[in-house]
All heavy atoms as an XYZ file, in Angstrom:
931
protein
N      92.870    118.579    118.773
C      91.875    117.901    119.500
C      91.542    118.831    120.721
O      92.428    119.124    121.456
C      92.226    116.537    119.926
C      91.257    115.720    120.776
S      91.771    114.121    121.305
C      91.523    113.279    119.803
N      90.314    119.129    120.870
C      89.945    119.982    122.076
C      89.855    119.231    123.316
O      89.846    117.937    123.327
N      89.727    119.885    124.417
C      89.624    119.224    125.762
C      88.442    118.311    125.952
O      88.666    117.190    126.429
C      89.723    120.345    126.873
C      90.110    119.819    128.253
C      91.472    119.217    128.264
O      92.287    119.540    127.343
O      91.849    118.546    129.187
N      87.308    118.694    125.381
C      86.136    117.872    125.414
C      86.365    116.519    124.686
O      86.020    115.464    125.154
C      84.929    118.614    125.005
N      87.003    116.633    123.588
C      87.264    115.509    122.808
C      88.315    114.594    123.475
O      88.122    113.363    123.389
C      87.857    115.895    121.364
O      86.806    116.580    120.706
N      89.268    115.119    124.056
C      90.293    114.366    124.794
C      89.597    113.496    125.848
O      89.877    112.385    126.037
C      91.418    115.184    125.323
C      92.335    115.838    124.309
C      93.367    116.753    124.819
N      93.481    116.968    126.202
C      94.530    116.572    126.946
N      95.443    115.931    126.503
N      94.537    116.769    128.197
N      88.707    114.098    126.706
C      88.058    113.501    127.778
C      87.120    112.384    127.274
O      86.892    111.286    127.804
C      87.325    114.522    128.665
C      88.291    115.182    129.548
C      89.159    116.202    129.292
C      88.520    114.804    130.975
N      89.814    116.547    130.556
C      89.474    115.668    131.444
C      87.951    113.786    131.798
C      89.883    115.645    132.794
C      88.395    113.768    133.064
C      89.390    114.595    133.497
N      86.418    112.776    126.141
C      85.434    111.772    125.586
C      86.182    110.570    125.004
O      85.732    109.422    125.243
C      84.598    112.392    124.534
C      83.465    111.457    124.126
C      82.382    111.132    125.070
C      83.367    110.910    122.892
C      81.403    110.252    124.731
C      82.315    110.066    122.463
C      81.344    109.673    123.332
N      87.349    110.850    124.461
C      88.149    109.713    123.878
C      88.579    108.783    124.998
O      88.584    107.463    124.888
C      89.431    110.278    123.134
O      90.300    109.219    122.788
N      88.924    109.277    126.063
C      89.405    108.504    127.343
C      88.143    107.821    127.931
O      88.322    106.729    128.329
C      90.103    109.400    128.360
C      90.908    108.648    129.293
C      92.126    107.849    128.718
O      92.542    108.152    127.582
O      92.640    107.014    129.444
N      87.051    108.422    127.859
C      85.788    107.699    128.359
C      85.532    106.506    127.496
O      85.142    105.548    128.063
C      84.739    108.778    128.357
N      85.693    106.744    126.220
C      85.418    105.444    125.387
C      86.397    104.325    125.702
O      86.107    103.176    125.607
C      85.517    105.936    123.919
C      84.328    106.782    123.338
C      84.516    107.173    121.972
C      82.948    106.073    123.601
N      87.614    104.699    125.984
C      88.669    103.695    126.245
C      88.321    103.078    127.554
O      88.372    101.848    127.539
C      89.974    104.488    126.276
C      91.128    103.550    126.598
C      91.720    103.135    127.825
C      91.959    102.745    125.608
N      92.720    102.272    127.793
C      92.840    102.024    126.419
C      91.929    102.652    124.316
C      93.849    101.229    125.731
C      92.923    101.884    123.604
C      93.814    101.084    124.406
N      87.880    103.823    128.554
C      87.551    103.163    129.828
C      86.267    102.313    129.700
O      86.295    101.254    130.354
C      87.246    104.303    130.861
C      88.557    104.872    131.441
O      89.620    104.443    131.102
O      88.524    105.956    132.139
N      85.434    102.646    128.853
C      84.172    101.806    128.586
C      84.697    100.480    128.023
O      84.160     99.465    128.404
C      83.267    102.609    127.665
C      81.958    101.821    127.369
C      81.178    101.315    128.713
C      81.003    102.623    126.400
N      85.621    100.492    127.016
C      86.025     99.330    126.479
C      86.843     98.486    127.468
O      86.430     97.242    127.512
C      87.012     99.584    125.280
C      87.334     98.483    124.460
O      86.460     97.607    124.093
O      88.444     98.228    124.149
N      87.522     99.125    128.314
C      88.170     98.334    129.498
C      87.176     97.768    130.398
O      87.241     96.557    130.823
C      89.059     99.388    130.219
O      90.082     99.788    129.324
C      89.831     98.640    131.376
N      85.992     98.456    130.782
C      85.036     97.896    131.621
C      84.357     96.687    130.920
O      84.190     95.675    131.521
C      83.973     98.993    131.811
N      84.261     96.701    129.539
C      83.584     95.516    128.872
C      84.563     94.312    128.917
O      84.011     93.271    129.145
C      83.275     95.896    127.423
C      82.185     96.907    127.293
C      81.896     97.269    125.884
N      80.678     98.050    125.803
C      80.481     99.069    124.934
N      81.453     99.437    124.164
N      79.337     99.722    124.966
N      85.859     94.621    128.775
C      86.870     93.480    128.854
C      86.849     92.881    130.217
O      86.803     91.687    130.375
C      88.246     94.059    128.473
C      88.267     94.449    126.962
C      89.188     92.979    128.802
C      89.445     95.267    126.576
N      86.869     93.673    131.166
C      86.842     93.205    132.555
C      85.511     92.468    133.005
O      85.641     91.460    133.632
C      87.024     94.357    133.587
C      88.403     94.964    133.536
C      88.445     96.398    134.255
C      89.353     93.996    134.090
N      84.464     92.999    132.363
C      83.036     92.298    132.502
C      83.119     90.925    131.940
O      82.744     89.940    132.572
C      81.986     93.160    132.117
C      80.728     92.559    132.376
N      80.046     91.703    131.568
C      79.850     92.668    133.449
C      78.860     91.379    132.079
N      78.679     91.907    133.245
N      83.714     90.882    130.643
C      83.746     89.586    130.044
C      84.633     88.613    130.705
O      84.326     87.414    130.783
C      84.302     89.802    128.590
C      84.472     88.610    127.702
C      85.006     88.806    126.359
N      86.479     89.076    126.670
C      87.227     90.068    126.191
N      86.658     90.956    125.319
N      88.472     90.153    126.453
N      85.580     89.187    131.502
C      86.608     88.231    132.141
C      86.065     87.985    133.634
O      86.831     87.363    134.499
C      87.959     88.817    132.197
C      88.523     88.891    130.803
C      88.756     87.564    130.107
O      89.131     86.582    130.804
O      88.470     87.495    129.017
N      84.836     88.357    133.915
C      84.128     88.232    135.212
C      84.879     88.939    136.307
O      84.922     88.544    137.520
C      84.006     86.768    135.420
C      83.206     85.990    134.296
C      82.912     84.633    134.615
N      82.264     84.332    135.818
C      80.909     84.450    136.044
N      80.133     84.859    135.076
N      80.378     84.110    137.215
N      85.581     89.961    136.059
C      86.193     90.805    137.090
C      85.304     91.920    137.390
O      85.537     93.128    136.923
C      87.608     91.433    136.542
C      88.590     90.435    136.179
C      89.135     89.727    137.396
N      90.024     88.719    137.132
C      91.130     88.461    137.838
N      91.466     89.264    138.888
N      92.034     87.493    137.444
N      84.188     91.649    137.969
C      82.983     92.523    138.135
C      83.225     93.823    138.928
O      82.821     94.930    138.649
C      81.824     91.839    138.610
C      81.297     90.700    137.780
C      81.245     89.351    138.230
C      81.140     90.893    136.350
C      80.812     88.370    137.408
C      80.701     89.946    135.529
C      80.581     88.621    136.157
N      84.037     93.677    140.040
C      84.379     94.899    140.852
C      85.173     95.898    139.921
O      84.855     97.042    139.859
C      84.959     94.570    142.111
C      86.384     94.082    141.904
O      86.631     93.004    141.186
N      87.390     94.634    142.664
N      86.144     95.485    139.248
C      87.027     96.295    138.409
C      86.193     96.856    137.296
O      86.380     97.979    136.776
C      88.192     95.572    137.889
N      85.254     95.987    136.705
C      84.479     96.449    135.601
C      83.512     97.602    136.111
O      83.256     98.627    135.392
C      83.528     95.353    135.023
N      82.994     97.428    137.356
C      82.158     98.494    137.834
C      82.926     99.820    137.966
O      82.399    100.948    137.679
C      81.627     98.066    139.228
N      84.173     99.698    138.539
C      84.985    100.895    138.657
C      85.184    101.608    137.218
O      85.133    102.785    137.078
C      86.283    100.597    139.382
C      87.176    101.655    139.375
C      86.970    102.782    140.188
C      88.372    101.710    138.564
C      87.852    103.922    140.106
C      89.285    102.745    138.580
C      88.925    103.889    139.349
N      85.663    100.822    136.260
C      85.841    101.338    135.033
C      84.658    101.875    134.322
O      84.609    102.883    133.497
C      86.661    100.482    134.072
C      88.178    100.602    134.165
C      88.776     99.824    135.199
C      88.844    101.557    133.495
C      90.129     99.998    135.335
C      90.083    101.677    133.824
C      90.836    100.992    134.668
O      92.156    101.126    134.869
N      83.530    101.351    134.624
C      82.255    101.837    134.058
C      81.917    103.195    134.622
O      81.548    104.176    133.900
C      80.993    100.884    134.348
N      82.195    103.313    136.073
C      82.121    104.717    136.612
C      83.011    105.719    135.996
O      82.808    106.756    135.770
C      82.315    104.561    138.147
C      82.109    105.826    138.828
N      83.037    106.761    138.880
C      81.044    106.350    139.478
C      82.673    107.828    139.484
N      81.376    107.600    139.808
N      84.394    105.231    135.776
C      85.332    106.153    135.114
C      84.911    106.548    133.809
O      84.991    107.803    133.515
C      86.661    105.438    135.118
C      87.445    105.102    136.334
C      87.739    106.449    137.109
O      88.793    107.025    136.622
N      86.983    106.950    138.050
N      84.377    105.703    133.054
C      83.956    106.027    131.641
C      82.737    107.032    131.781
O      82.819    108.119    130.965
C      83.451    104.821    130.929
N      81.767    106.868    132.624
C      80.777    107.768    132.736
C      81.143    109.053    133.278
O      80.761    110.262    132.764
C      79.649    107.229    133.602
N      82.112    109.138    134.305
C      82.548    110.356    134.865
C      83.288    111.255    133.763
O      83.111    112.452    133.695
C      83.539    110.039    136.048
C      84.222    111.219    136.655
C      85.218    110.860    137.670
O      85.032    109.834    138.321
O      86.127    111.757    137.860
N      84.110    110.515    132.965
C      84.916    111.251    131.972
C      83.967    111.768    130.841
O      84.138    112.827    130.247
C      86.028    110.328    131.453
C      87.223    110.122    132.507
C      88.151    109.110    132.063
C      89.182    109.011    133.167
N      90.056    107.826    132.841
N      82.970    110.975    130.498
C      82.000    111.428    129.440
C      81.233    112.726    130.022
O      81.074    113.736    129.197
C      81.011    110.328    129.128
N      80.817    112.640    131.275
C      80.110    113.768    131.922
C      81.160    114.959    131.866
O      80.612    116.144    131.617
C      79.634    113.393    133.238
N      82.373    114.740    132.205
C      83.188    115.945    132.213
C      83.562    116.421    130.856
O      83.748    117.608    130.656
C      84.554    115.416    132.890
C      84.381    115.231    134.368
C      85.765    114.841    135.050
C      85.540    114.873    136.648
N      86.694    114.483    137.360
N      83.507    115.574    129.891
C      83.623    115.948    128.458
C      82.492    116.952    128.031
O      82.672    117.914    127.402
C      83.633    114.843    127.511
N      81.258    116.538    128.473
C      80.054    117.395    128.267
C      80.251    118.803    128.892
O      80.041    119.845    128.360
C      78.876    116.770    128.895
C      78.186    115.589    128.079
C      77.109    115.078    128.899
C      77.672    116.173    126.740
N      80.860    118.783    130.159
C      81.048    120.055    130.903
C      82.171    120.927    130.117
O      82.012    122.152    129.951
C      81.378    119.948    132.394
C      80.258    119.391    133.102
C      80.555    118.902    134.483
C      79.246    120.672    133.296
N      83.163    120.241    129.642
C      84.271    120.943    128.922
C      83.532    121.449    127.623
O      84.027    122.657    127.256
C      85.418    120.040    128.578
C      86.473    120.051    129.582
C      86.742    118.823    130.177
C      87.167    121.217    129.971
C      87.739    118.775    131.196
C      88.125    121.086    131.042
C      88.458    119.913    131.563
O      89.398    119.787    132.603
N      82.822    120.824    127.031
C      82.047    121.223    125.845
C      81.318    122.668    126.011
O      81.242    123.346    125.081
C      81.213    120.120    125.233
C      80.554    120.442    123.993
N      81.224    120.507    122.739
C      79.275    120.766    123.665
C      80.382    120.815    121.841
N      79.178    120.945    122.273
N      80.726    122.701    127.156
C      79.906    123.964    127.413
C      80.778    124.896    128.282
O      80.142    125.883    128.838
C      78.581    123.642    128.065
C      77.654    122.856    127.115
C      78.744    122.969    129.429
N      82.025    124.815    128.275
C      83.017    125.811    128.930
C      82.702    125.831    130.451
O      82.855    126.951    131.104
C      82.970    127.025    128.231
C      83.138    126.934    126.774
N      84.413    126.584    126.257
C      82.346    127.141    125.863
C      84.222    126.619    124.904
N      83.050    127.006    124.644
N      82.406    124.687    131.119
C      82.244    124.643    132.518
C      83.436    123.885    133.157
O      83.921    122.917    132.447
C      81.002    123.962    132.923
C      79.720    124.787    132.610
C      79.467    125.989    133.369
O      79.879    125.985    134.603
O      78.845    126.920    132.917
N      83.696    124.185    134.343
C      84.757    123.407    135.060
C      84.199    122.136    135.574
O      83.313    122.076    136.405
C      85.221    124.285    136.291
N      84.832    121.008    135.216
C      84.282    119.661    135.600
C      85.092    119.179    136.819
O      85.839    118.224    136.831
C      84.714    118.764    134.414
C      85.976    119.330    133.836
C      85.827    120.901    134.143
N      84.624    119.594    137.998
C      85.243    119.097    139.238
C      84.326    118.206    139.964
O      83.158    118.357    139.892
C      85.486    120.324    140.229
C      86.406    121.343    139.591
C      86.193    122.458    139.109
C      87.837    121.116    139.373
N      87.182    123.178    138.510
C      88.246    122.351    138.582
C      88.740    120.079    139.572
C      89.584    122.539    138.257
C      90.035    120.268    139.078
C      90.486    121.476    138.544
N      84.938    117.185    140.555
C      84.164    116.171    141.264
C      84.193    114.751    140.744
O      84.724    114.558    139.622
N      83.685    113.849    141.453
C      83.665    112.458    140.996
C      82.204    111.876    140.795
O      82.137    110.821    140.140
C      84.339    111.588    142.097
C      85.806    111.983    142.282
C      86.623    111.324    141.311
N      88.042    111.576    141.496
C      88.777    112.297    140.669
N      88.206    112.769    139.585
N      90.011    112.546    140.963
N      81.211    112.591    141.368
C      79.911    112.089    141.207
C      79.412    112.252    139.830
O      79.166    113.411    139.361
C      78.986    112.676    142.201
O      77.620    112.459    141.873
N      79.033    111.126    139.103
C      78.485    111.273    137.751
C      77.161    112.022    137.775
O      76.926    112.915    137.028
C      78.344    109.807    137.030
C      77.702    109.934    135.806
C      79.661    109.180    137.039
N      76.416    111.715    138.791
C      75.113    112.444    138.913
C      75.213    113.890    139.093
O      74.514    114.640    138.340
C      74.366    111.763    140.056
C      72.824    112.381    140.206
C      72.078    111.669    141.316
N      70.725    112.082    141.288
C      70.420    113.164    141.720
N      71.167    113.994    142.535
N      69.064    113.537    141.739
N      76.133    114.291    139.921
C      76.325    115.777    140.175
C      76.869    116.391    138.960
O      76.521    117.550    138.628
C      77.236    115.947    141.424
C      76.686    115.593    142.779
C      75.440    116.324    143.004
O      75.282    117.553    142.833
O      74.339    115.684    143.454
N      77.859    115.788    138.333
C      78.445    116.337    137.026
C      77.322    116.551    135.949
O      77.296    117.631    135.349
C      79.474    115.530    136.484
C      80.748    115.367    137.348
C      81.655    114.172    136.862
C      81.568    116.761    137.280
N      76.424    115.577    135.844
C      75.360    115.649    134.845
C      74.417    116.743    135.192
O      73.984    117.532    134.443
C      74.655    114.335    134.755
C      75.407    113.236    134.000
C      74.665    111.890    134.081
C      75.648    113.590    132.485
N      74.106    116.858    136.533
C      73.200    118.020    136.973
C      73.712    119.360    136.771
O      73.126    120.252    136.359
C      72.911    117.816    138.545
C      71.833    116.692    138.880
C      71.917    116.581    140.506
C      70.460    117.108    138.382
N      75.076    119.462    136.929
C      75.721    120.816    136.507
C      75.643    121.004    134.987
O      75.446    122.148    134.671
C      77.198    120.724    136.971
C      77.347    120.816    138.450
C      78.578    121.508    139.059
N      79.714    121.298    138.294
C      80.797    120.460    138.777
N      80.707    119.941    139.857
N      81.800    120.379    138.111
N      75.849    119.904    134.194
C      75.702    120.122    132.740
C      74.327    120.605    132.392
O      74.097    121.496    131.662
C      76.026    118.713    131.953
C      75.675    118.814    130.623
C      76.353    119.551    129.662
C      74.430    118.184    130.098
C      76.003    119.636    128.311
C      74.126    118.248    128.806
C      74.927    118.949    127.898
O      74.450    119.006    126.640
N      73.187    119.841    132.877
C      71.917    120.230    132.704
C      71.556    121.713    133.088
O      70.921    122.414    132.383
C      70.891    119.344    133.250
C      70.818    117.988    132.562
C      71.112    116.798    133.265
C      70.442    117.862    131.288
C      71.086    115.567    132.562
C      70.365    116.712    130.547
C      70.713    115.447    131.293
N      72.073    122.047    134.167
C      71.828    123.410    134.797
C      72.547    124.482    133.924
O      71.945    125.503    133.633
C      72.409    123.613    136.176
N      73.770    124.180    133.447
C      74.550    125.128    132.633
C      73.947    125.261    131.184
O      74.150    126.395    130.577
C      75.878    124.796    132.473
O      76.119    123.595    131.680
N      73.150    124.248    130.754
C      72.599    124.359    129.409
C      71.143    124.928    129.375
O      70.623    125.153    128.403
C      72.785    123.091    128.647
O      72.079    121.974    129.348
C      74.243    122.708    128.504
N      70.573    124.789    130.576
C      69.104    125.140    130.732
C      68.238    124.056    130.299
O      66.991    124.179    130.165
N      68.767    122.837    130.084
C      67.939    121.779    129.596
C      67.367    120.969    130.896
O      68.002    121.018    131.982
C      68.912    120.775    128.860
C      69.467    121.408    127.662
C      70.384    120.496    126.952
N      69.635    119.269    126.362
C      70.196    118.193    125.855
N      71.411    118.116    125.859
N      69.423    117.300    125.308
N      66.385    120.435    130.623
C      65.650    119.674    131.652
C      66.488    118.257    131.949
O      66.800    117.619    130.986
C      64.260    119.194    131.330
O      63.517    120.439    131.218
N      66.682    118.043    133.261
C      67.509    116.815    133.545
C      66.702    115.527    133.057
O      65.529    115.539    133.156
C      67.615    116.672    135.046
C      67.457    118.180    135.413
C      66.443    118.782    134.407
N      67.475    114.569    132.536
C      66.953    113.392    132.131
C      66.882    112.350    133.273
O      67.946    111.959    133.853
C      67.790    112.713    130.887
C      67.345    111.400    130.418
O      66.888    110.543    131.285
O      67.425    111.213    129.206
N      65.804    112.250    133.877
C      65.644    111.436    135.183
C      66.139    110.015    135.022
O      66.726    109.467    135.987
C      64.218    111.521    135.747
C      63.781    112.878    136.132
C      64.646    113.512    137.249
O      65.229    112.781    138.092
O      64.942    114.740    137.151
N      66.005    109.491    133.870
C      66.382    108.037    133.826
C      68.005    108.000    133.775
O      68.487    107.175    134.447
C      65.820    107.408    132.432
N      68.526    108.916    133.035
C      69.993    109.045    133.069
C      70.550    109.345    134.511
O      71.538    108.674    134.918
C      70.397    110.112    132.051
C      71.874    110.330    131.913
C      72.628    109.036    131.354
C      72.079    111.426    130.998
N      69.952    110.202    135.197
C      70.457    110.476    136.561
C      70.208    109.360    137.466
O      71.140    109.186    138.370
C      69.587    111.755    137.028
C      69.860    113.110    136.367
C      68.937    114.129    136.997
C      71.322    113.405    136.481
N      69.230    108.500    137.249
C      69.138    107.343    138.130
C      70.219    106.316    137.830
O      70.688    105.719    138.713
C      67.725    106.629    137.636
O      67.517    105.437    138.511
N      70.566    106.158    136.508
C      71.732    105.320    136.291
C      73.017    105.915    136.697
O      73.868    105.020    137.234
C      71.713    105.117    134.747
C      70.539    104.333    134.038
C      70.691    104.552    132.509
C      70.631    102.907    134.459
N      73.184    107.134    136.665
C      74.361    107.836    137.267
C      74.508    107.600    138.729
O      75.534    107.303    139.278
C      74.314    109.320    136.933
N      73.279    107.635    139.406
C      73.349    107.388    140.862
C      73.778    106.011    141.217
O      74.454    105.762    142.191
C      71.924    107.677    141.510
C      71.879    107.593    142.929
C      70.374    107.664    143.513
N      69.907    108.910    143.223
C      68.836    109.173    142.477
N      68.177    108.187    141.851
N      68.363    110.412    142.311
N      73.399    104.992    140.442
C      73.683    103.709    140.614
C      75.202    103.557    140.377
O      75.868    102.765    141.157
C      72.900    102.718    139.624
C      73.126    101.304    139.822
C      72.600    100.717    141.117
O      71.702    101.368    141.749
O      73.119     99.732    141.512
N      75.757    104.029    139.405
C      77.213    103.973    139.214
C      77.938    104.657    140.357
O      78.954    104.100    140.843
C      77.665    104.729    137.901
C      77.504    103.952    136.606
C      77.789    104.847    135.433
C      78.372    102.739    136.591
N      77.507    105.793    140.811
C      78.074    106.458    141.970
C      78.218    105.629    143.262
O      79.061    105.630    144.141
C      77.358    107.856    142.243
C      77.705    109.002    141.339
O      78.618    108.745    140.503
O      76.951    109.840    141.330
N      77.139    104.822    143.360
C      76.960    103.885    144.620
C      78.100    102.958    144.580
O      78.597    102.416    145.659
C      75.652    103.210    144.495
C      74.507    103.969    145.016
C      73.208    102.975    145.101
N      73.746    101.792    145.815
C      73.276    100.519    145.517
N      72.407    100.361    144.655
N      73.775     99.467    146.016
N      78.666    102.473    143.435
C      79.611    101.518    143.339
C      81.100    101.965    143.233
O      82.005    101.215    143.171
C      79.342    100.598    142.190
C      78.031     99.905    142.359
N      77.823     99.043    143.405
C      76.895     99.994    141.596
C      76.433     98.557    143.192
N      75.929     99.113    142.214
N      81.221    103.376    143.172
C      82.478    103.876    143.023
C      83.609    103.495    143.997
O      84.710    103.106    143.794
C      82.507    105.425    142.934
C      83.786    106.174    142.767
C      84.459    106.068    141.580
C      84.303    107.016    143.726
C      85.616    106.703    141.332
C      85.427    107.577    143.571
C      86.174    107.478    142.322
O      87.350    108.109    142.091
N      83.316    103.641    145.343
C      84.108    103.308    146.457
C      84.177    101.814    146.722
O      85.080    101.219    146.770
C      83.894    104.133    147.613
C      84.024    105.643    147.363
C      84.725    103.719    148.808
C      85.412    106.013    147.050
N      82.978    101.243    147.003
C      83.005     99.754    147.403
C      83.441     98.746    146.282
O      83.784     97.587    146.634
C      81.559     99.417    147.694
C      80.675    100.669    147.416
C      81.584    101.737    147.032
N      83.597     99.158    145.006
C      84.081     98.325    144.042
C      85.513     98.044    144.136
O      86.113     97.312    143.605
C      83.676     98.803    142.633
O      84.363    100.020    142.300
N      86.255     99.017    145.025
C      87.750     99.021    145.037
C      88.223     98.840    146.471
O      89.341     98.232    146.677
C      88.266    100.449    144.639
C      87.859    100.620    143.103
C      88.422    101.943    142.755
N      87.703    103.077    143.342
C      88.339    104.217    143.789
N      89.563    104.399    143.304
N      87.825    105.123    144.274
N      87.583     99.156    147.461
C      88.162     99.228    148.876
C      87.511     98.268    149.835
O      86.231     98.324    150.044
C      88.143    100.602    149.443
C      88.877    101.663    148.640
C      88.232    102.604    147.906
C      90.201    101.519    148.478
C      88.896    103.474    147.126
C      90.967    102.464    147.744
C      90.277    103.414    147.086
O      90.965    104.348    146.320
N      88.278     97.355    150.396
C      87.545     96.352    151.272
C      86.976     97.001    152.530
O      85.934     96.605    152.967
C      88.875     95.501    151.851
C      89.891     95.716    150.605
C      89.606     96.982    150.140
N      87.548     98.124    152.940
C      86.926     98.768    154.150
C      85.590     99.518    153.890
O      85.046    100.112    154.851
C      87.884     99.671    154.833
C      88.360    100.871    154.121
O      88.205    100.971    152.945
N      89.015    101.757    154.698
N      85.214     99.554    152.599
C      83.928    100.099    152.262
C      82.727     99.185    152.377
O      81.640     99.340    152.176
C      83.950    100.679    150.856
N      83.077     97.813    152.706
C      82.246     96.765    152.792
C      82.148     96.216    154.249
O      83.029     96.363    154.942
C      82.573     95.644    151.905
C      82.575     95.992    150.310
C      83.253     94.896    149.562
C      81.298     96.309    149.816
N      80.932     95.744    154.661
C      80.818     95.211    155.951
C      81.771     94.000    156.223
O      82.249     93.738    157.322
C      79.450     94.835    156.175
C      78.792     94.860    154.812
C      79.645     95.537    153.903
N      82.054     93.174    155.220
C      82.955     92.092    155.333
C      83.392     91.657    153.981
O      82.772     92.098    152.872
C      82.352     90.842    156.027
O      81.201     90.434    155.305
N      84.400     90.862    153.871
C      85.004     90.367    152.524
C      85.722     91.441    151.771
O      86.153     92.416    152.381
N      85.871     91.067    150.575
C      86.598     92.063    149.659
C      85.782     92.437    148.368
O      84.784     91.742    148.182
C      87.945     91.411    149.168
O      87.594     90.324    148.318
C      88.809     90.959    150.298
N      86.099     93.457    147.747
C      85.291     93.864    146.630
C      85.116     92.746    145.494
O      84.138     92.506    144.992
C      86.072     94.978    145.985
C      86.621     95.762    147.359
C      87.038     94.505    148.075
N      86.374     91.976    145.212
C      86.192     91.019    144.183
C      85.433     89.868    144.575
O      84.857     89.223    143.776
C      87.669     90.672    143.782
C      88.327     89.611    144.596
N      89.111     90.087    145.741
C      88.420     88.289    144.671
C      89.545     88.952    146.320
N      89.108     87.850    145.631
N      85.170     89.707    145.935
C      84.273     88.552    146.419
C      82.867     89.033    146.417
O      81.986     88.250    146.330
C      84.780     88.176    147.799
C      86.178     87.616    147.913
C      86.558     87.341    149.317
O      86.148     88.286    150.156
O      87.237     86.392    149.487
N      82.746     90.375    146.581
C      81.331     90.794    146.878
C      80.504     91.274    145.626
O      79.492     91.243    145.633
C      81.386     92.083    147.781
O      81.931     91.566    149.118
N      81.295     91.733    144.714
C      80.647     92.295    143.492
C      80.316     91.119    142.594
O      81.148     90.306    142.171
C      81.521     93.249    142.749
C      80.742     93.793    141.558
C      81.803     94.445    143.618
N      79.051     91.003    142.180
C      78.583     89.945    141.250
C      78.135     90.600    140.025
O      77.859     91.742    139.931
C      77.478     89.084    141.964
C      77.937     88.445    143.202
C      78.750     87.272    142.940
N      79.051     86.588    144.271
C      80.331     86.668    144.709
N      81.299     87.419    144.225
N      80.580     86.200    145.948
N      77.665     89.743    139.035
C      77.262     90.187    137.702
C      76.175     91.319    137.885
O      76.190     92.218    137.151
C      76.770     89.024    136.960
C      76.275     89.404    135.528
C      75.840     88.192    134.847
N      75.802     88.546    133.479
C      76.703     88.097    132.524
N      77.685     87.303    132.980
N      76.617     88.325    131.329
N      75.225     91.092    138.778
C      74.098     92.021    138.880
C      74.324     93.185    139.882
O      73.454     93.888    140.331
N      75.570     93.170    140.560
C      75.769     94.268    141.625
C      76.561     93.555    142.809
O      77.123     92.482    142.708
N      76.282     94.187    143.954
C      76.852     93.573    145.128
C      76.126     92.485    145.654
O      74.980     92.424    145.554
C      77.137     94.748    146.201
C      78.282     95.607    145.850
C      78.111     96.645    145.016
C      79.573     95.370    146.397
C      79.093     97.423    144.735
C      80.580     96.188    146.075
C      80.345     97.164    145.241
N      76.873     91.599    146.367
C      76.304     90.310    146.852
C      75.651     90.560    148.172
O      75.356     91.754    148.609
N      75.206     89.568    148.943
C      74.551     89.689    150.176
C      75.349     90.542    151.128
O      76.584     90.504    151.113
C      74.267     88.299    150.734
C      73.497     87.423    149.905
C      72.323     86.887    150.589
O      72.136     87.128    151.791
O      71.541     86.268    149.875
N      74.686     91.307    151.985
C      75.364     92.103    153.021
C      75.683     93.498    152.605
O      76.225     94.250    153.355
N      75.419     93.807    151.320
C      75.801     95.205    150.902
C      74.489     95.914    150.533
O      73.670     95.379    149.950
C      76.713     95.031    149.717
C      76.984     96.523    149.250
C      77.919     97.235    149.908
C      76.357     96.981    148.118
C      78.133     98.527    149.507
C      76.518     98.360    147.698
C      77.423     99.047    148.394
O      77.752    100.316    147.878
């Protein structure tokens, strides 16, 4: 199994974990695992084209992939990646929010009031 396949396999595992957490209404943890799944999938793409996959921003990883392949960026995909990136830190750390905790603040549709 190549490196890209290993990363993609782990991305699928994290996506399944995000779905389980979402079903159990653990929305902040589901948001984190959704980001992890997307990050690992983007890194798999970069491994596939023999690029170094450094960083945590899904949007930046995808931009590097598009640049390395000469393909035009998919703006809808980049918009979704930006949304995931926005939740990477506040879905886990209380000090990333003005008040409360991530598990109290993250709701089904995103962060609650005050975020």
